[in-house]
N, C-alpha and C positions, 0 to 999 in steps of 0.2 A: 576695424583693424582686420588684418589677415589672420584667419583662424586655422586654415589648413592648406597645404600645398602637396599635390600628388603628381608623380611622373611615372609612366610605364613605357618601356621600350624607347626611352628618350636618350639619344647619344649612347653613353656607356652605362646608363641606368637601366637595370632590369625592372625593378619596382621600388619606389621610395615614397614614403609618406612622412611629412613633418607637420606637427601641430604646434603652432606658435602661440605665444601668450602676450599680454601687455608688457610694456617696458622695452628693455633692450634685449634683442635676440641676436646672439653672436654665433657665427658658423666658422669653425676652424678645421684644419686637416692638413696633411702633408701636401707639398707641392705636387700638382698633377692629380690630386684625388677627385677633382671634379666639382670644387666649391662653386665656381662661377657658372657651372651648368645649371644649377638650381635657380640662380638669378636670371639666367637666360630664359629658363622656362617661365618664370613669372613675367618677364618682359614680353614673352610671346603671348601670354594671357591678357596682357594690357594693350594688345594690338600690334606687337612686333611682327616683322616679316618672317614667314615660315619658309622652310626649305626641306627637300627630301633628305638632306644630309643629317637632319635631326633624328631620323628613324634609325633605331638600333639595327645593326647588321643582322639580316636573317628574319627580321620581323616584318609583318604586313603594314603596321602603322604604329605611330607613336601617339600617346594620349597624355596630355597634361591638363590638370584641373586645379581649381583653388576655390576656397570659400571665404568671402569677406562679410563682415558686418554690413548690413544695409545702411545707407545714408539717405536723407531726403533728396539730395541731388541725384544719387544713383537711381532711386525709384522714379524720379522725374524723367530721367533718360530712358528707362524701360518703358514708361507710359508713352513717351513721344515716339518710340519705335515699335509700338504695338505689341510689346511683350507683356503678357499678363503678370501682374504682381498683386497679391492680396494686400489689403490695407494694413494688416498687422504682420507682414512678412519681415523677418529679422535678418535674413542673410541673402547674399547674392552669390550664386554659383556660376563660375565660368569654366568652360571646357573647350579644348581644341583637339581635334584629331588630325594628324598629318599622315597621309598615305605614302607608301614607298615611291609612288610615281610623282610625288610633289603636290598632289591635290589635297584639299583638306576641308574640314567642316568646323563650324563654330556653334556652340550652344550656350545660351544664357538662361539660367534657371530651367534647364532641361528643355528649352525651346530653341528651335533653329534660329540663328542670328547671323550677323556678318562681322567681319573684322572692323568695319566702320563703327559698329555699336561698341565693340571693345575699346576702341580709341576714344569714344565719347565718355565711356565709363571710367577710363583710366584716371583723369584728374580728380574724380570723386572718391577714388579708392586708394591709389598709391602713386608714388613718384619714385622712379628708379634713377639713381645717380651712379652711372658707370660709363666706361668708355663707349661712346657712340649712342648711349641711351638718353642722357640728360638733354642733349641737343634737341631731341624730338619732344621731350616731356616738359622742360622748363621754357615754355613758349611765352609770347608776349602777354597773354592773359595771366599766366602764372606769375610772371615778374610783376605785373601791375597789382595783382591780388596780394602778393607778399608785401609790397610797399604799403598798400592800403591797410593791411593787417597791422603793420608796424605803426602806422599813423593813428590807429585806434579810433576813438570816438569822433575826432575831427574829420577824418576821411570817411567814416561811416555816415555821419549826418550829411556831409557835403555830397557824398555819393548817392544817398537816398533822394536828395533834392534834384540831382542831375537825372536820376532814373525817372522820377515823376515828371519832370519837365520834358524829357525826351519822349515819354509815352504820349503826353498830350500833344506835343508838336508833331510827332510821327503820325498820330491818328488824323489830325487835320490835313497833313500832307497827303495821306492816302485818299481822303475825300476830294481834295483838290485835283489830284491826278486822275481820279475816276471821272470827274466832271470835264476835264480838259482833253481826255483821250477819246479817240474815235468819234469826232464830232458828227460825221456823216451818219454813222450808225445810230447815234443818239437822236438825230433829226428824223431818221426813218422810224425809230421806235416811237417818237412823239406822234407821228402820223398814225401809227397803229394804236397807241393809247387813246388818241383823240377819237378814232373810229369806235373803239371798244366802249369807251365811256358814253359816247353819244348813242350808240346802239342800245345799250342797256337802259340809259335814261329815257329814250324815246319809247321803250317798251311799256313804260308806266306801270311797273309792278306795284300793285296796291298793298300786298301783304306777302309775308314769307310763305304762307300756306294758301295763296290764291289758287294754285293749280289743284290742290286738294278740294277746295270749295267748288271749283268748276266741275271737277270729276263727279262730285256728288250730285250737282244739278243736272249734269249730262245724263246720269243714270236715270234720274226721274223723268226727264223729257223723252228719253228713248223708250220708256215703258209707260207712257201717260195713260193710254186706254186701259191697260191691264190694272194699273194702280187706281184709276177712277172707279172701275168696277169693284175692285176689292174694298176700297174705302166706303163706297155707298152700300155695298152688301153688308159690311160690318155695322154700319150705322143703322140700317133697317133691322138687322137681327138683334141689335142691342136696344133700340129705342122705338122705331117707327112701326114695326110689325105688330099685328094684334096680339100675338103671343110672344112678344119681344122679351128679352131678358129683364128689362126694366119693369115691364108690367107684371111678369111672373114674380119677380123679387118683391114688388110692392104688395101683391096679394099675400105672399108668404109672410111678409113682415107684419101685416095686420093680424094674422092668425097667431103668430108667436107673441106679439105684444098682448093679445088677449090672454094667452096662457100665462104670461109674466105677471098679470094682475092677480093671479091666483097662486102662482108658484114662482118663487124668487129665482129658481134655477134657470129660468128662461130669460132673465134680464140680460145676461151676457150675450147669448145668441141673438137676441133682438138688436143689440148694439152692433154686432158683427154684420147682420143682414142690412142694417141701415148704412154701414160703411160700404158694403159691397154694392148697394143700390147707387150710392153717390159715385163710386168708382166707375160703374157702368155708364152713368150719365156723362161723366168727364170724358171717357174713352169715345163714347158715341159722338160727343161734340167735336173732339179732335179729328175723328175720321171724317165727319161731315165737312169741317173746315178745310181739311186737306183735299177732299174731293172737289170742293168748290174752287180751289186755287190751282188744281192740276190743269196745265195748258199743253196741248199737243202741238204748239207752234213750231213748225219746221225752221222758221227764220232764226229763232233763238238757239235752237240746237245747232244749226250751222255756224252761228256766231261763236258759240262756246267751243266747237271743234276747231275753228280757225284760231281762236285765242290759245287753246291748249297746244296746238301745233307750233305757234310762235314761241310759247314758253319752253317747249321741248327743244327747239332749235337753240335757244339761249343756254339751256342746261347742257346740251351736247358740247357747246363751245366753251362755257365759262364755269361750269360746276355741276355737281350732281343734284344739288337742290337749289331752290330759288334764293335761299339765304346765302349760299356760296356765290351765286350770280351777283346778288346785290353787293357783297363784299368785294368781289372782283372789280365791279364797276367803280367802287369807291377808291380802290388801290390804283386803278388806271388813271382816275381823275387826279389823285395825289401826285403820281409820277409825271403826269402831263403838266401839272401846276409847277413842279420843280423845274422842268425843262423851260417852260414859258417864263419862269422867274429866274432863269439861269444867271443873267447878268447881276441881278441883285444878290443872289446867293454867292456868286463868285467874289463879288466885292466884300461880302461879309466874311467869307472864308479866308480871303487874302488878308484882310485886316486881322482876323484871329490868328492866322499863321504867323504874321509878322510879330504880333505881341508874344506868342508862344516861343518863337525863335529868339526873341530878345531875352525872354526868361531863361531859356536854355543856355544862351551865351553867358548870362550872368552867373548861373549855377555852375557851368563848366569852368568858367574862369576862376571862381572861388575854389573849386576842387583842385584846379591846377596849382593855385597858390598853396593850398594845404599840402599837396603832394610834394611840391618843391621844398617846402620847409621840412617835411618828414624825411625826404631823400637826403638832405644835408646832414641830419642827425644820424640816419641809418648808415650812410657811407662811412662816417667817421668811426662809429661803433663797430661796424662789420670789418673795416680795415684792421682795427686793433685785434679783433678776434682772429682774423685770417693770419696775421703776422705772428700770432702766438702758436700757430700750427706748423712751424718749420717752413715758413714762407716769408718772403720779403716783397711785398706788393704795394702798388698804389691802386686804390679802389674808388670808383665814382659811380653815381647813379644819375643818369640824364633823364629829365622829364621834358619832353618836347610837345608843345601845343601848337606848333607851326610846322609847315612843310616848306623847306628852302627859304625860311624867313617870311613866308606868307601865311596868313591865317588859314586854318583848315577850312575847306569848303564843306558844304552841308552833307556831301556824300561820306565824309569821315566822322560825322556825328554818331555816337553810339550811346547806349544807356549807361556806359561806364565813363562817359566823357570823351574828350577828343585827344587825350594825351597818349603818347607813345613812351613807354618806360624802358630804358636800356641800362643794363648793368655792365659797366666797363672796368677793365682791369689791365694792369701792366705787371707782369710777373718778374721782370728783370729791370734793374736800373737803366735809365736812358731810353727804354722802349716806350712807344706811344701807347695810350690807353686804347684797348680794343674790346669789342663785344665779348662778354663772358663765354659765349659758346664757341669762340675761336681758340680757346685754350687747348693745347695739344695733349696734355697729360690727363688721363682719366683720374689719377690719384689727386692731382691738383684740383681738378674740377670738383671731386667729391669733398675735399677739405673746404673749398670755398663755399659749397652749398651747405656743408655742416655749420660753418661759421655764420653764414647768413641766417639759417634756420634758428640756431641757438640765440643769436642776437634778437631776432624778432620775437621768439617765444618768451625770452627773458623779459622783454619790454611788456609783453601782454600780461605776464604773471605779475610784474611790478605794478601794472595799472589795475590789478585786481579783477581782470576779466576771467570769464569762464575758461577752464582749462581744456578747450577743444580746439582743433585746427583741422583744416583740410589742405591736402590729402591726409588721411589719418595714418597711413603707413608710409614710412620713408625707408628706402633701401640704399645702402652705400656699399659699393664694391671698389676695390683698389684704393681705398682711402688712406692706407698706411704705406704706400709705395714711397720709398726714398726717405723715410723718417725713422726715428728711434728715440730711446731715452726719454728725456723730458717732453719732447714733442709728442711722442706716442702716448704718454700719460695724459697730456693736455687734450689729445683727441679723445681718449677714453672718457675723461671727465665731461667733455662736451656732449659726447654721445649719450652718456648717462643723464645729463641735464635735459637734453632734448627728449629723452624717452619718458620724462615725467608728464609730458603733454601729448606726445604722439608715440605710436608704436614704431620701433626702429629695428630694422634688420641690417646686419653688417657682416661682411666677410673680412676677416683679419688674419694676418700672419704674426702679429705681435702679441706677446703675453701681457704686456702692460695694458693693452686694450681689452683682451679677452677676460681679464680679471673683473671687469665692470659688468659682466653679463647678468641679466635676470634669468635668462634661459640660455644655456650653452649647448650647442649641437656639434657633434663630431661628424665630419664627412670622411668616410673611409672607403678606400678602393681595395677590393679583394679579387682573387682569381678563383673561379669555380668551374670545374670541368672544361678547362682551357679557355674560359671566357672571362674578361674583365668586367667587374660589376662595381658600381658606386652605391653606397647606402648612407642614410642619415639617421642619427639617433640622438635623443636627448640624454645628456649625461647627468649623473648624480654628483654629489659634492666630492666624493673620493675620486671619481673618474675625472672631474674637472682639475683636481690637483695634479694628477698624473699627466693630463693633456697639456696644462700650462707648463709643467716641468719639461715635457717633451719639446715644447716650443722654445724653452730656455736653453736646453742642452743637447737636443737632437734625439736620436733613437734610443741612446743609452741613458737611462735615468740614474741619477746619483742622489745621495742623501742631501747634498747641497742644493741641487736643483729642486728637489721636493720641498725642502724648507723654504727656498726662495719663492716657490709657487704658493705655498701657504701664506707667506708674508704678503705677497701681492694681493691675494684674495682678501686677507684681513684688512690691508690698507685701503682697498677699494670700497670697503663697507663703511 
């Protein structure tokens, strides 16, 4: 819901802050006090068109901002537009700055954004019903969503089936399109994949570490003479020489063993000398074996250098390591096989696409039938509600699954089905039904939307569904133009009923409606230092009585008007 709305240097507002609560928030004030200015400010934050005329005379810029409770849909919009949002974020902050030259800036959660982002967020946060505003807000998607919400579980389950069928069909469509597009490019790529896979295969890489093994062998061959001399020298010093380490250790071992026969303390050292003598013999044997196998063959060295050069060329082209080269070759072979088996794959995909298209058509057709049935019930219930709000209308909901009598082509298939939902109304006898957005009166439009919303939410509550709906905040302006008496009370009752499931903001001139407020705000225009200023404040119970009395009798309050105001408040409860 909308938590707070701020405006600075906006039109005649110097600085105004309003903190709204759940339920029904009503704004009242004398004519010309600037009540609709606040609604205009909110519409601006939901993507409305800005103008330099909004900047208060003498100010450099106007600033409007608001805070909404975050919704999953709103957080998804932020993520899709690259606006950072923490996983546990609870609010969405919107701010617009309008400079005196007409230019402006947009911020969402204190990060630079665009008006387009505000318009994407709007359906997730609020819907404004006012002259010129509903037309842009209550679009095809909102109309369809309202009907589906009224349809309840039937529309929900049918809609889920359509969404799943569309996702499967659309994915196969994408694969088919990729295979059929740019055939020449694919053939050229096939030649490249063929060359790459052949080149890597012909290299005959024996192991992922073959280059490391060859480098080790190369180092040995390049230093063969030096290594032979070192190995033989070590062997002689350890074993062959007359005073070799093995001979010396053997003599010392005999002496220590003799001592051990007389003193047990020498038993341990004797064993250690025996182990050392065995180690010397082993190292000596290894050195001699190494020397015997060292070859200074220039042919083998040249062969290794050629092989390493070939492997390096492959690594420069296909990967930093031989493992990456092998993987690259396997991927090239896979892509080549896909191209070479193209006809078989195309046939398989076309068969799958046809099956998935049939599944989508069946699911979309079932959803259309469910929507048509729900539309017949909703149009009767909504017409009754509308006519209880001082109107005499005919109301109809048209669900179209064809275009000019012809089945929709696949370009019209969506995850929501193929239906176009149109709300039609005739506000005077003898007039033809016309689209809802062609109604001229802003007050009539607001009352129609109120009746629609109340009808839908009443059905949701009676069905025992969770008491939530989107958009969460509904704003009504000009809803009471041309009505009074019983009709005004009926409007107030329906606003109150709607506010049980959604936050409602409403501007009213009628005391019968104002009496139903959960939060009642006064919009006041004053003059200070020769400048007109508009302010907003939340009224307490006593102030509400006097405000409703003013709405009943005008500027002069009487005992009668005060008692009447108290009676209205008491009756509304």
